[in-house]
N, C-alpha and C positions, 0 to 999 in steps of 0.2 A: 504494500500500500504506500501511498506518496501523500504528500501534503493536501488536505482537502478531504481527508478520508471521512467516513461516516462518524468517527469518533470526535471530530473537530466541533467546537462550538465557539461561542462569541462571549463567554465570560472570560474575566481576566484570571486565567489560570497560572498561578506562580509555582504551585508545588503538586507534586505527585508523591502521594503518602502511601506506603506500603504497610500493610496490618498482616496479622495474623488472626485467625478465628479464636486462637487460644483453646483449642480443642486438642484431646490426645490423639497423637498418630496412628494409635490401632483402633480408634473408632470413627466411624464414618460421620461425618457432618455434612450432609448435602445442601444443596443451595435451598431447597425447602424447610429443612430444619433451620437454617440461618434466617430464612424469612419469618417463621414461627417467633424466633427468639426475638428477632427485632421488633415484630408487631407487639408481642409480649411487654416489650419496653417503652411502647407507646410511640415508635416510629410509624410514618405511614406505609412504609415498606423497608426493604435491605437499605440500609445506610450507606453502603459503599456503591460505588459505579461499576466495580467488576470483582467478580469473586472466581477464584481459580482452584478447582476441586483437584483431588490427588490424582486423578487420571490426566491431569492437564487441560481440562476443558475450561475456558474461559466463558463464564456466564455474564452476560450484560445485565446488571440490576437495576440500575439507575441511570436514565440519560445524562450525559455529561452535561447538558445544557442545564440541568438541575443542580441547585447546591445539595450536597451530600449530607450526611449525618454520621462522620467518622471520626472528626477530630474536633472537638470543642474549639471555638476561637479562630479556626482555621478552614471550615467549611466553605465558605464564600470563594475562597479563591484556591481551591484544590480540587484534585480529583483523588479519590479513594480506591486502592486496589487491596484486596485482601486475598491471602491464600488458606486453604483448609489445613489446620494443624496448629503447630506453635509449642505444643506440650509433648513430652516423651511420654512413654507407657506409664510412668509413675506420676505424671502431672506436672513435671518441671519444665519451665521454659527451655526450648531446644528449638534449632533449626531444623525441621523435620519435612522440609520441602522434598517432594520426589523430584527425579530428574525431569520427569513430564512437566512438573509444576515450574522448576526452575528454566526451562526452555520456553514455556509459554510467557512466564513473567517477563523474560527478558524480550521476547518478541513485542509483548503488548507495550512494554516501556519504551522500545525503540520506536513504535509507531506513535505512541503519545509524544515522544520527544520530537519527531517529525512534524506533529500538528501542534505543539507548544515549546518551541525551541529553547525558550528562556525559562522553562520551568525546572525547578531544582528537585532532584529525587531524593527523598527521606524517609526513614522509617518513623513510626509513629512517635516511639520514644525520643527520637532526634528532634522534634519540633519544639520542644521546651525542656528546660532543666527541672520543671515544676511536674513534667510527667513521670511518675514513677512505677512504670511498668516496662517489660522487657520487650513488646510487641514493635517489630515482628519477629524478635529473636535472632537476628542476625543484623549487621551493619550495612544496611541498605545504600547509605549515603557512600560508603567506600567501595562496595561491591559494583554500583554503577556508576562510578566516577567518571568514566569514559565515554558514557551515552551522550 
């Protein structure tokens, strides 16, 4: 895909924020389960724009022209991308991305950077020093520095 793809919108997107679902790597957390979870939290639907399941499928959850509900204080200027997982079998934070998820996330970020070349890529915890969680359980800023 090239600039002007169907992902592009006309909001001022300054950040591409990577999240994890904070679910165990040995338990499925489908896009339907994510939707139920977000509805139970009072969201209109899934708060992320994209969700990548362990099989590498990229689910478009919220149109990028809509403001997300994934990072308080940053939603109006960001696109939220979440991968299924982020906890090991014992429930500890860990980078549990499958090879398929890593490939899909890289492809998606490349496309989004084509559409929003000025946007920075950060992990959720990297948005602010006041965020005290491990999400997305790897250093997204460093890993995708070259995009």
